[in-house]
C-alpha positions as CSV (number, residue, x, y, z in Angstrom):
1,M,0.0,0.0,0.0
2,E,2.9,2.3,0.8
3,A,4.3,1.7,-2.7
4,A,1.0,3.0,-4.1
5,H,1.1,6.1,-2.0
6,S,4.8,6.9,-2.3
7,P,6.2,5.1,-5.3
8,Q,9.4,7.3,-5.3
9,S,10.2,6.6,-1.6
10,T,13.8,5.5,-1.1
11,V,12.7,3.3,1.8
12,V,10.0,1.6,-0.3
13,T,12.3,1.1,-3.3
14,G,15.0,-0.2,-1.1
15,L,12.7,-2.8,0.5
16,V,11.3,-3.8,-2.9
17,G,14.8,-4.3,-4.2
18,E,15.9,-6.4,-1.2
19,L,12.8,-8.6,-1.4
20,A,13.2,-9.0,-5.2
21,T,16.7,-10.3,-4.8
22,R,15.7,-12.8,-2.2
23,S,12.4,-14.2,-3.5
24,E,11.4,-15.5,-6.9
25,E,7.7,-15.5,-5.8
26,F,8.0,-11.8,-4.8
27,R,9.6,-10.9,-8.1
28,T,6.8,-12.6,-10.0
29,R,4.0,-11.0,-8.0
30,W,5.7,-7.6,-8.1
31,A,6.1,-7.7,-11.8
32,A,2.3,-8.1,-12.2
33,H,2.0,-4.5,-10.9
34,N,-1.0,-5.3,-8.8
35,V,-0.1,-2.6,-6.3
36,K,-2.8,-0.3,-5.2
37,A,-4.5,0.9,-2.1
38,H,-7.4,-1.4,-1.3
39,R,-10.1,0.7,0.4
40,H,-12.7,-2.1,0.9
41,G,-13.0,-5.9,0.4
42,V,-13.1,-9.1,2.3
43,K,-10.3,-10.7,4.3
44,Q,-10.1,-14.2,5.6
45,F,-8.7,-14.8,9.1
46,R,-8.1,-18.0,11.1
47,H,-8.5,-17.5,14.9
48,P,-7.1,-20.2,17.1
49,D,-10.3,-20.4,19.3
50,V,-13.1,-19.9,16.8
51,G,-11.7,-20.9,13.5
52,D,-12.2,-19.3,10.1
53,L,-13.6,-15.8,9.8
54,S,-14.7,-13.9,6.7
55,L,-14.8,-10.2,7.4
56,T,-15.6,-7.2,5.2
57,Y,-13.3,-4.3,5.7
58,N,-13.5,-0.6,4.9
59,V,-10.7,1.9,5.2
60,F,-11.4,5.5,6.3
61,D,-8.9,8.3,6.0
62,I,-8.5,10.4,9.2
63,T,-8.7,14.0,8.0
64,G,-5.8,16.1,9.1
65,A,-3.8,13.2,10.4
66,G,-1.3,12.9,7.6
67,G,-1.5,9.4,6.2
68,L,-3.4,7.7,9.1
69,S,-6.5,5.7,8.5
70,L,-9.0,3.6,10.4
71,V,-9.9,0.1,9.2
72,G,-13.2,-1.3,10.3
73,Y,-14.1,-5.0,10.0
74,T,-17.6,-6.4,10.0
75,A,-19.2,-9.8,9.6
76,E,-22.3,-10.5,7.5
77,P,-25.4,-10.7,9.7
78,Q,-26.4,-14.2,10.8
79,S,-23.2,-15.6,9.4
80,P,-20.8,-18.1,11.1
81,S,-18.3,-15.2,11.3
82,E,-20.8,-13.0,13.2
83,Q,-21.4,-15.9,15.6
84,A,-17.7,-16.3,16.1
85,L,-17.2,-12.6,16.8
86,R,-20.0,-12.7,19.3
87,L,-18.4,-15.6,21.1
88,L,-15.0,-13.8,21.1
89,A,-16.7,-10.7,22.6
90,I,-18.2,-12.8,25.4
91,V,-14.9,-14.5,26.1
92,A,-13.1,-11.1,26.2
93,A,-15.7,-9.6,28.5
94,T,-15.7,-12.5,31.0
95,D,-12.1,-13.7,30.8
96,H,-10.1,-11.1,32.6
97,T,-7.9,-11.1,35.7
98,P,-8.0,-7.9,37.7
99,T,-4.5,-6.5,38.3
100,D,-5.3,-4.0,41.1
101,T,-7.6,-6.1,43.3
102,P,-7.6,-4.7,46.8
103,S,-6.7,-7.1,49.6
104,T,-9.7,-8.3,51.6
105,A,-7.6,-10.1,54.2
106,T,-7.5,-8.5,57.7
107,E,-4.6,-8.9,60.1
């Protein structure tokens, strides 16, 4: 994505050059010129506790924050991915250990 935003960047061109010298697969894929900033789409994830997730993402630029953006992920309603995210939310809400628990023991 950075290559699409800053194609003349010496950092980007240096990294591309290094990767191209080390990986045939990278050279082949880079030569296809499929380099662009993807603003929306679907990504696949594999979570160790709930398995495969298929989430739609959208990228929103943060106005006035020079190159920063916010990426939001959502699951299709009623999908297995939505059910998995709900399960993860429950686990996150209930599976915590307080770090500043006051002592209840009296001496």
